[in-house]
C-alpha positions in Angstrom: 0.6 5.8 -26.0 1.7 9.5 -26.4 -0.4 12.1 -25.3 0.1 15.8 -24.8 0.6 18.0 -21.4 2.2 16.7 -18.5 1.8 13.1 -19.8 4.5 11.9 -22.2 4.7 8.2 -22.9 3.6 5.2 -20.8 3.4 1.4 -21.3 0.5 -0.4 -20.6 0.5 -4.5 -20.4 -3.2 -6.2 -20.2 -3.3 -9.5 -19.5 -6.6 -12.1 -20.9 -7.6 -14.2 -17.7 -10.4 -16.0 -17.0 -13.2 -14.1 -14.5 -13.2 -15.5 -11.5 -16.4 -17.7 -10.0 -18.6 -16.5 -7.7 -17.5 -18.3 -5.1 -14.8 -16.9 -3.4 -11.7 -19.1 -2.2 -10.8 -17.5 1.6 -7.4 -19.6 1.8 -4.3 -19.6 -0.2 -0.7 -20.5 0.3 0.1 -16.7 0.9 -2.3 -16.5 4.2 -0.3 -19.0 6.2 2.3 -18.6 8.5 5.4 -21.2 8.3 4.2 -22.6 11.3 0.5 -23.1 10.1 1.7 -24.2 6.7 3.0 -27.0 8.7 0.1 -27.7 10.6 -1.9 -27.7 7.8 0.4 -30.2 5.6 0.4 -32.8 8.9 -3.4 -32.7 9.4 -3.8 -34.0 5.7 -0.9 -36.6 6.7 1.8 -35.3 4.7 5.4 -34.7 6.2 6.2 -31.8 7.8 9.0 -31.0 5.4 6.7 -30.3 3.0 5.7 -26.9 4.3 9.2 -25.7 4.3 9.7 -27.1 0.6 6.1 -24.8 -0.1 7.3 -21.8 1.9 10.8 -21.8 -0.1 9.3 -22.0 -3.5 6.6 -19.6 -2.9 9.1 -16.8 -1.4 12.2 -17.8 -2.5 11.3 -19.1 -6.3 8.4 -17.2 -6.4 5.9 -19.4 -8.0 2.4 -19.1 -8.5 1.5 -22.1 -9.9 2.0 -25.5 -8.5 3.1 -27.1 -11.4 6.5 -25.2 -11.4 7.3 -26.8 -7.9 9.3 -29.6 -9.1 10.4 -31.3 -5.8 6.8 -32.3 -5.2 4.8 -35.6 -6.8 3.0 -34.5 -9.9 -0.3 -35.9 -7.6 0.4 -33.5 -4.7 1.1 -30.7 -7.3 -2.5 -31.6 -8.6 -4.4 -32.0 -5.6 -2.6 -28.7 -4.1 -4.0 -27.0 -7.2 -7.3 -28.0 -6.1 -7.2 -27.4 -2.3 -5.3 -24.6 -2.0 -4.2 -22.3 -4.5 -0.6 -20.3 -4.0 -2.3 -16.8 -4.9 -5.8 -15.0 -5.1 -5.0 -12.2 -7.3 -5.0 -12.5 -11.2 -3.2 -9.6 -12.9 -5.5 -7.5 -15.2 -2.9 -4.7 -16.2 0.3 -3.3 -15.8 1.4 0.3 -16.8 4.8 1.6 -16.7 6.0 5.1 -16.4 8.3 7.2 -19.0 11.2 6.7 -17.1 10.5 2.8 -16.4 11.1 3.3 -12.9 7.4 3.0 -11.6 4.9 0.2 -12.1 1.5 0.3 -11.3 -0.3 -3.1 -11.1 -4.1 -3.8 -10.8 -5.1 -7.5 -9.9 -8.4 -8.6 -10.0 -9.7 -10.5 -6.9 -12.0 -14.0 -6.5 -14.5 -12.1 -5.9 -14.6 -9.7 -8.9 -13.1 -6.6 -7.2 -9.9 -4.8 -8.1 -7.0 -3.9 -6.2 -3.9 -1.9 -7.1 -0.3 -2.4 -6.2 2.8 0.0 -7.2 6.2 -0.6 -7.5 9.4 1.8 -7.2 12.6 1.3 -8.6 15.2 4.0 -6.8 19.2 3.5 -7.0 18.9 2.2 -3.7 16.1 0.8 -3.0 13.2 -0.7 -4.5 10.0 -0.3 -2.8 6.3 -1.7 -3.3 3.5 0.2 -2.0 0.9 -2.1 -0.8 -3.0 -1.9 -0.9 -4.5 -3.6 2.2 -8.6 -3.0 1.4 -10.8 -2.6 -1.4 -11.8 1.0 -1.2 -11.6 3.1 2.3 -14.0 4.4 4.6 -11.8 7.5 5.4 -13.3 9.5 2.9 -10.5 12.0 2.4 -11.7 14.9 -0.1 -8.6 14.6 -2.6 -8.3 10.9 -2.3 -9.7 8.8 -5.4 -10.1 5.4 -3.1 -12.8 6.9 -1.3 -15.0 7.6 -3.5 -16.8 4.3 -3.4 -16.4 3.8 0.1 -15.3 0.6 1.8 -16.3 -2.6 -0.1 -14.0 -4.8 2.0 -10.7 -5.8 4.1 -8.2 -7.6 2.2 -6.9 -11.3 3.5 -3.4 -11.4 4.7 -2.6 -13.6 1.7 -3.9 -10.9 -0.8 -1.9 -8.4 0.7 1.4 -10.8 0.4 0.2 -11.5 -2.9 1.2 -8.0 -4.1 4.6 -8.2 -2.6 4.9 -11.6 -4.4 3.9 -10.2 -7.8 6.1 -7.0 -7.2 9.1 -9.3 -6.1 8.8 -11.1 -9.6 9.1 -7.9 -11.6 12.0 -7.0 -9.6 13.8 -9.8 -9.9 13.2 -9.3 -13.9 15.6 -6.6 -13.5 17.7 -8.3 -11.1 16.8 -6.4 -8.3 14.7 -7.8 -5.2 12.2 -5.7 -2.6 13.5 -4.2 0.0 11.0 -2.0 1.1 7.3 -2.2 1.9 4.9 0.7 2.4 1.0 0.2 3.6 0.0 3.2 1.9 -2.1 2.0 -1.2 -5.6 1.6 -0.9 -7.5 1.4 2.4 -6.5 2.1 5.8 -4.3 -0.5 7.4 -5.6 0.1 11.1 -8.9 -0.4 10.0 -7.9 -4.0 8.8 -5.4 -4.5 11.6 -5.1 -7.7 12.5 -5.0 -9.0 8.7 -1.9 -6.1 8.2 -0.2 -7.8 11.5 -0.4 -11.1 9.9 1.0 -9.7 6.7 3.9 -8.2 8.5 4.8 -11.6 10.4 4.6 -13.3 6.7 6.5 -11.2 4.8 9.1 -10.6 7.5 9.6 -14.7 7.8 13.4 -15.0 6.8 12.4 -18.4 5.6 10.5 -16.6 3.7 10.9 -13.0 1.7 12.6 -12.2 4.5 11.8 -8.4 4.7 13.0 -6.5 7.6 10.2 -5.0 9.8 12.3 -1.4 9.7 11.3 -1.5 6.2 7.9 -1.8 6.3 5.7 1.4 7.2 2.2 1.3 8.1 0.3 4.8 7.2 -2.6 5.7 9.1 -5.1 8.6 8.9 -5.0 8.8 12.7 -6.7 6.0 14.2 -5.2 6.6 17.8 -6.4 3.7 19.4 -4.3 1.6 17.0 -1.1 3.9 17.4 -1.2 2.9 20.8 -1.9 -0.9 20.2 1.2 -1.0 17.3 3.4 0.3 19.8 3.4 -2.7 22.0 3.7 -4.9 18.8 7.1 -7.2 18.8 7.8 -5.9 14.9 9.7 -3.0 14.7 7.6 -1.3 11.7 7.4 2.4 11.1 4.5 4.3 11.2 3.5 7.0 9.0 0.6 9.6 9.5 -1.5 11.3 7.1 -1.4 15.0 8.4 -2.1 17.3 6.2 -3.4 19.9 7.8 -2.0 21.6 11.5 -6.0 22.5 12.6 -8.7 20.9 13.5 -10.8 23.2 11.3 -8.7 22.6 8.1 -8.0 18.8 8.6 -11.5 18.0 9.4 -12.3 19.3 5.6 -9.9 17.2 4.3 -9.7 13.9 6.4 -12.9 13.4 8.0 -11.8 10.9 10.7 -10.3 14.3 12.3 -13.5 14.6 13.7 -13.3 11.3 15.6 -9.8 11.7 17.1 -8.6 15.9 16.9 -4.9 16.7 16.1 -4.3 17.0 20.2 -5.2 13.6 20.6 -3.6 12.1 17.4 -0.4 14.0 18.3 -0.7 12.7 21.7 -0.8 9.3 20.8 2.3 10.0 18.5 4.2 11.1 21.5 3.4 8.1 23.3 4.2 6.0 20.2 7.9 7.5 20.3 8.1 7.3 24.2 7.4 3.5 23.7 9.4 2.3 20.9 12.1 5.2 20.5 10.9 5.1 16.7 10.4 8.7 15.1 7.1 9.3 13.4 6.7 10.2 9.6 4.1 12.7 9.0 2.5 12.8 5.3 1.3 15.8 4.0 -0.2 16.4 0.8 0.6 20.0 -0.5 -2.6 21.5 -2.0 -2.5 24.4 -3.9 -4.5 27.6 -1.8 -5.6 25.0 0.7 -2.7 24.2 3.2 0.1 25.2 1.6 1.2 28.9 2.6 3.9 29.6 5.0 1.6 31.0 7.8 0.1 27.2 7.6 3.9 25.8 7.6 4.6 28.0 10.9 1.6 26.3 12.5 2.5 23.3 11.4 5.8 23.3 12.8 4.6 24.8 16.2 2.3 21.9 16.7 5.3 19.3 15.7 7.9 21.1 18.0 9.8 18.6 20.6 8.1 15.6 18.8 10.6 13.1 17.0 9.4 13.4 13.7 10.0 14.2 9.8 7.5 15.5 7.4 7.0 14.4 4.0 5.7 17.3 2.0 3.7 15.6 -1.2 2.9 17.8 -4.1 -0.6 17.1 -4.7 -1.4 14.4 -7.8 -4.1 15.6 -9.6 -7.1 13.1 -9.8 -10.2 13.1 -11.5 -11.8 12.7 -7.9 -11.0 16.1 -6.7 -11.0 18.3 -9.5 -10.8 21.6 -7.8 -7.4 20.6 -6.2 -4.2 21.5 -7.6 -0.5 21.1 -7.3 1.2 24.2 -5.9 4.4 25.5 -8.1 8.1 24.7 -7.3 8.5 28.1 -5.5 5.9 27.6 -3.1 6.3 24.0 -2.2 10.3 25.0 -1.4 9.1 27.9 0.5 6.9 25.5 2.9 9.8 23.0 3.3 11.9 26.1 4.4 9.4 27.1 7.3 9.8 24.0 8.6 13.0 23.9 8.5 14.1 27.1 10.2 12.0 25.8 12.9 13.9 22.9 13.3 11.4 19.8 11.6 13.0 18.0 9.6 11.2 17.8 6.1 11.6 16.8 2.4 9.8 16.6 -0.5 8.5 13.6 -2.0 6.9 13.9 -5.5 4.2 11.4 -6.4 5.6 8.9 -8.8 3.8 7.8 -11.9 1.5 10.8 -12.4 1.1 9.5 -15.9 0.1 6.2 -15.3 -2.7 7.3 -12.5 -0.5 6.0 -9.6 -2.3 7.9 -7.2 -4.6 5.7 -4.7 -7.9 4.5 -6.3 -7.3 5.9 -9.9 -6.3 2.8 -12.0 -9.3 1.0 -10.2 -11.7 3.5 -10.8 -10.5 3.3 -14.8 -11.0 -0.5 -14.9 -14.4 -0.7 -12.7 -15.7 2.3 -15.7 -14.4 0.2 -18.3 -16.4 -2.9 -16.8 -19.3 -1.1 -16.4 -19.4 -0.2 -20.0 -18.6 -3.8 -21.3 -21.7 -5.0 -19.1 -23.7 -2.4 -20.7 -22.7 -3.2 -24.1 -23.5 -6.7 -23.9 -26.6 -6.5 -21.7 
């Protein structure tokens, strides 16, 4: 598909799949830790080693259907297909960026909702950006995800399934998933228990074996769970969506700031660093004439001084959700970064990938929901 402006080329793949039934299957194989799966098969009179076989085929072979699990008897494959589906997600659409280095996936859940996942290929790593909720309750003013509010949390299995589908795409390129960022749709700390279960499953060495230090959880600033994360055994990384150096501006951009203002948020980050010894990454979306001038950069630097941290500057990714917001020009972005560096705050510019494939959170989901509404309207 060719278009004008900054959008050049993109490849779109769509799958024709049966729509799910109204009944939601709440358990899939991807929802189980290995220990839980061993207990589950034993409760059904099966030998314990069957669980290890299933775990191996699910995460080493990346199968999505039991028919492919050749080590199982045919009758067992048939029974498992009825009682414990491997995945709860059905792929709906795939978009590939013009440079083929970013792929956005759209899935349908068993209750007929839509979930987005982004796979990003770099020379030295392959990263999957995972969603943890359908919609979001935070309501950031520049984000497409929060437009419809929060619909529901995703299960751990639905999050794991996103990684498995991404791993299958990576395997086609003779690559493997090396990093996970929970930075897609939703606020991870509003679905904390399921997110930590997800971490346990993808971290298991007998499964995907993705190291905890290669997993990043991003929060808009739910302070109590920053403290809770510091006590977890998994050494995951913490990213905080900051976007402003003062309460007046941040409360406009990130409404949760009214509940936990910047002083409280940064105090929690300092406690996290003191407890874990791990640095905090601050995500800062640069919006032209909103939060991107040099004076604002200096204020941000003073706020962060003395804190073990790194700032990811993210030039705004345009979305119909916020038509009045614009991306700053390169010179303005570089001046902002230079101010932080002068104050001794490490900062890098991370340009959003996949602008031409609606890779910002919630954009593809919003498009698909609009398509679904139009289809229903024409058939009613």
